[in-house]
Structure formats: structure tokens, C-alpha cells
C-alpha positions in Angstrom: 156.3 86.5 -39.8 157.5 82.9 -39.8 156.6 80.5 -42.6 153.7 78.0 -42.3 155.1 74.6 -43.1 152.4 72.7 -44.9 152.3 68.9 -45.5 150.2 67.3 -48.3 149.0 63.8 -47.8 148.5 62.2 -51.2 146.6 59.0 -50.6 143.3 57.3 -51.3 143.4 55.7 -47.9 140.9 52.8 -47.4 137.7 53.6 -49.3 134.7 52.7 -47.3 136.5 52.5 -44.0 136.3 55.6 -41.8 138.3 53.9 -39.0 141.0 52.9 -41.5 141.3 56.4 -42.9 141.4 57.9 -39.4 144.3 55.6 -38.6 146.1 56.6 -41.8 145.5 60.3 -40.9 147.0 59.7 -37.4 150.1 58.2 -38.9 150.5 61.0 -41.5 150.0 63.6 -38.8 152.7 62.1 -36.7 155.1 62.2 -39.7 154.1 65.8 -40.6 154.5 67.0 -37.0 158.0 65.4 -36.8 158.9 67.3 -40.0 157.9 70.6 -38.3 154.6 71.1 -40.2 151.9 73.3 -38.7 149.2 72.1 -41.2 148.3 68.8 -42.8 146.0 68.7 -45.8 144.2 65.5 -47.1 142.4 64.8 -50.4 138.8 65.2 -51.3 136.5 62.8 -49.4 139.5 61.3 -47.6 137.4 60.3 -44.5 135.3 57.8 -46.5 136.8 57.4 -49.9 135.5 59.0 -53.1 134.1 56.1 -55.1 131.7 54.9 -52.4 128.6 54.9 -54.6 125.3 54.5 -52.8 127.2 54.3 -49.4 127.3 58.1 -49.4 124.2 58.6 -47.2 125.4 55.8 -44.9 128.9 57.3 -44.4 127.9 61.0 -44.3 128.3 62.8 -41.0 127.5 66.2 -39.5 130.3 68.7 -39.4 130.4 68.3 -35.6 130.0 64.5 -35.8 132.1 61.7 -34.4 134.7 61.9 -37.1 135.2 65.6 -36.5 135.9 64.7 -32.8 138.4 62.0 -33.8 140.2 64.4 -36.2 140.3 67.0 -33.4 142.0 64.4 -31.1 144.6 63.7 -33.8 145.3 67.4 -34.3 145.8 68.0 -30.6 147.9 64.9 -30.1 150.3 66.0 -32.8 150.0 69.8 -32.4 149.1 70.7 -36.0 146.0 71.9 -37.9 144.3 69.4 -40.2 142.1 69.7 -43.3 140.1 66.6 -44.2 137.5 66.0 -47.0 134.3 64.2 -46.1 130.6 63.8 -47.0 128.6 66.2 -44.7 125.1 65.5 -43.6 123.0 68.6 -42.9 119.5 68.2 -41.3 118.8 71.9 -40.8 115.2 73.0 -41.5 113.8 69.6 -41.0 115.2 68.2 -44.3 118.4 66.3 -45.2 121.1 67.3 -47.6 124.5 65.9 -48.2 127.5 68.1 -49.2 130.9 67.3 -50.5 132.8 69.2 -47.8 136.2 69.9 -46.3 136.8 71.0 -42.7 139.7 72.7 -41.1 140.5 71.7 -37.5 143.0 73.8 -35.5 145.9 72.5 -33.5 143.9 73.0 -30.4 141.1 70.8 -31.7 138.7 73.6 -32.6 136.7 73.7 -35.8 138.0 76.7 -37.7 136.2 76.5 -41.0 133.9 74.2 -43.0 133.5 74.5 -46.8 130.9 72.9 -49.1 131.9 72.2 -52.7 130.1 74.7 -55.0 130.8 73.2 -58.4 129.9 69.5 -58.6 131.7 67.4 -61.2 130.1 64.6 -63.2 127.1 62.3 -62.6 128.3 60.7 -59.4 128.6 64.0 -57.5 125.5 65.6 -59.0 123.4 62.5 -58.0 124.5 62.4 -54.3 125.5 66.0 -53.3 123.9 69.4 -53.0 126.1 72.2 -54.2 127.3 74.7 -51.6 126.4 78.3 -51.9 129.2 80.1 -50.0 132.1 80.7 -52.5 134.6 82.1 -50.0 135.3 80.4 -46.6 138.3 81.5 -44.6 140.1 81.1 -41.3 143.3 82.5 -39.7 146.1 80.1 -38.9 149.5 81.4 -37.5 148.9 84.7 -39.2 148.1 83.2 -42.6 144.7 83.7 -44.0 143.5 80.3 -45.2 140.8 79.7 -47.8 139.3 76.5 -49.1 137.9 75.1 -52.4 137.4 71.5 -53.5 138.8 70.0 -56.8 136.6 71.2 -59.7 136.1 74.5 -58.0 139.7 75.6 -58.6 139.2 75.1 -62.4 136.9 78.2 -62.4 139.1 81.3 -62.3 136.3 83.3 -60.8 136.5 81.2 -57.6 140.2 81.7 -57.1 140.0 85.4 -57.9 137.2 85.8 -55.3 139.6 84.4 -52.7 142.3 86.7 -53.8 140.0 89.7 -53.5 139.0 88.5 -50.0 142.7 88.4 -49.0 143.3 84.6 -49.0 147.1 83.9 -48.6 146.9 80.1 -48.8 144.2 78.3 -50.8 143.7 74.7 -49.8 142.2 72.4 -52.5 141.4 68.8 -51.4 141.1 67.0 -54.8 140.0 63.8 -56.5 141.6 64.5 -59.9 141.5 61.6 -62.3 143.0 60.6 -65.6 143.3 62.2 -68.2 143.1 65.6 -66.5 146.7 65.7 -65.1 147.3 69.0 -66.8 145.2 70.6 -64.0 147.8 69.6 -61.4 150.8 70.2 -63.7 149.9 73.5 -65.3 146.6 75.0 -64.3 147.1 75.2 -60.5 150.5 76.9 -60.6 149.0 79.5 -63.1 146.1 80.1 -60.7 148.6 80.7 -57.9 150.5 83.2 -60.1 147.5 85.1 -61.6 145.8 85.6 -58.2 149.1 85.9 -56.1 148.6 83.3 -53.4 149.9 79.9 -52.4 147.7 76.9 -53.5 147.9 73.5 -51.9 146.3 71.0 -54.3 146.1 67.6 -52.7 145.0 64.6 -54.7 144.0 61.0 -54.4 146.1 58.3 -56.1 145.6 55.0 -57.9 142.5 53.1 -59.0 139.3 53.4 -57.1 136.0 52.1 -58.5 135.7 53.4 -62.1 138.3 56.1 -61.5 142.0 56.3 -61.9 143.4 59.1 -59.7 146.7 60.7 -61.0 148.3 62.1 -57.8 150.7 65.0 -58.7 149.7 67.0 -55.6 151.5 70.3 -55.3 152.1 73.3 -53.2 152.3 76.2 -55.8 153.7 79.6 -54.9 152.7 83.0 -56.1 155.6 82.9 -58.6 153.9 80.0 -60.4 156.5 77.4 -59.2 155.8 74.3 -57.2 157.3 74.5 -53.7 156.5 70.8 -53.3 155.4 68.2 -55.8 154.3 64.6 -55.2 154.6 61.7 -57.7 151.9 59.4 -58.9 151.8 57.1 -55.9 151.2 57.4 -52.2 153.2 60.3 -50.9 153.7 62.8 -48.1 155.4 66.1 -49.2 156.0 69.3 -47.3 156.6 72.9 -48.4 156.8 76.4 -46.9 154.2 79.1 -47.1 156.3 82.2 -46.7 154.3 85.4 -45.9 157.3 87.6 -46.6 157.8 86.2 -50.0 154.1 86.4 -50.8 154.1 90.1 -49.9 157.1 90.8 -52.2 155.5 88.9 -55.0 152.2 90.8 -54.7 154.1 94.1 -54.8 156.0 93.0 -58.0 152.9 91.5 -59.7 150.0 94.0 -59.1 147.3 92.1 -60.9 144.7 92.8 -58.2 145.3 96.6 -58.1 145.6 96.8 -61.9 142.2 95.2 -62.4 139.4 97.2 -64.2 136.2 95.7 -62.7 134.0 98.0 -64.8 135.0 96.1 -67.9 134.0 92.7 -66.5 130.3 92.9 -66.2 129.8 90.2 -68.9 131.5 87.6 -66.7 128.2 87.1 -64.8 126.0 87.1 -67.9 124.4 83.8 -68.9 125.6 82.0 -72.0 123.7 82.6 -75.2 121.2 79.8 -75.9 122.9 78.7 -79.1 126.1 77.7 -77.2 
């Protein structure tokens, strides 16, 4: 099976400007396609910007809204799949909720998967967003089983292991990782890839934005715990290979999943004692 060449767009785009971010996405998609990529991944909330404060309700869109159509046109024009982060408005059941979401659009323009962040970080996210309730969202792309998490989600080992048990080969993690938590990109993500035997594309914002300072350092980590591609601290576009053959060999050599003893792990779902 051929490798899936994956490009990571490290950028904060133009916070507050959906049109500006779509233009930046179109340019990045053209460059990724020219490099032979079949998949382009953007950071968390790339469509609108992350530090948009009380503009969240104004800029939120439905999963099948105008921005999804615009991204689909970009995907078709350049012949590659695209994952973009955005604030998702949901008006099901007569109410309105907003989720911090990421959507995968296929190279034919079809909506392949939509994931809602399950673990919200900090006061900003907890004020504006509703946490998602579906921990594992997957889709197939060129024979590779794709899964999605968003930023803080990957810092919970249970989330990544749930994807491993569901057969995820490549875990996409649009991110808004800020100073001083650079160790997550540098150390934690490659370890997650190794311990759950998968590829992880961790794609960050960069530079100052509102009260935040994003640290970049996006990476594509392999199941051997090594970075196949690594961005610096500034705007960057990096590409790496997701190799199913290498992944299969690594899983055979590192049988963490088959050596598990689930009967010993019941305490993982127990609530914390009150005195902690």
C-alpha cells in the first residue's frame, strides 16, 4: 500500500477573517498538492482564528455551512483531502450549541468526518463551547484509517488508546498549543504515537494572538516515537510520509495492544477521591 503524504500547515492565518483564512488555505493547498501531498491538516480554529473572544457566536457555522463548501472547492481544485478547525454551530433539537470542531473534507469535496472537541481547555473554551461526546471519529482515506482529536484531547492517554483500539492508523490533532507547554509537542506527542502504535499529525498555531503566545513545533510523529516532519516556531508548511507498511511492522515488533490486560484497568474509569 502506498504512503499517504501528509502536509501540516503551521499558521495562525488571519484571526477574525474567514475569507482571509480561506485564501491562506487555498495557497497552502496549492503548495501541498505540488509537493505530492494527499492530505493537508490545519490548526485548531483555523477558519476563524482562536483568540476571537465574543465573536465566537458570530463566526460559528454549521458543519455543512458556506465555509465547508468553500473548503470543498479548494480540496477539489487541488486534488487533496483537507482537515480544518472551526467553531461549529448546531441548532438540532431547537436549541443552539457551539462546538470546537475539526472537519475532514475528501479530495472529491465530500464531508468525510466531523469531530467535536471532548476536553475543553481553560476559561475561554469552557465559556463558549459545549464539549463533544463522541471520543472516536474515523474515516478512510487512501486505505489509511484516519482519526481526529483536538489539542488538549491528545494529552489524555485514554483518548489516544481508544483510537488505537478502534484501529486508527493516523491521528490528526489540530492544535492551539501555547507557551509554556512546548513539551507536549516536543515529547508527549511522539510518546503517544509510540505507546499506541500509530502516526500522529499534531498541527499548531504560531505567534502572538490576543492573550496567547502559540509555540508552533508542529510534527508528524511515527509509531517509533520519531518525528517524520517537524516545523519550527514560525509560519511553516512541512510534509511527511504515513507509511502503512512501516506501521504494520512496528505494530508487530511492539505489541502493546495485544499485551494489554484490560481486567486490571477498571480503576481508570473511577472518580477521583474527594480529598484530591
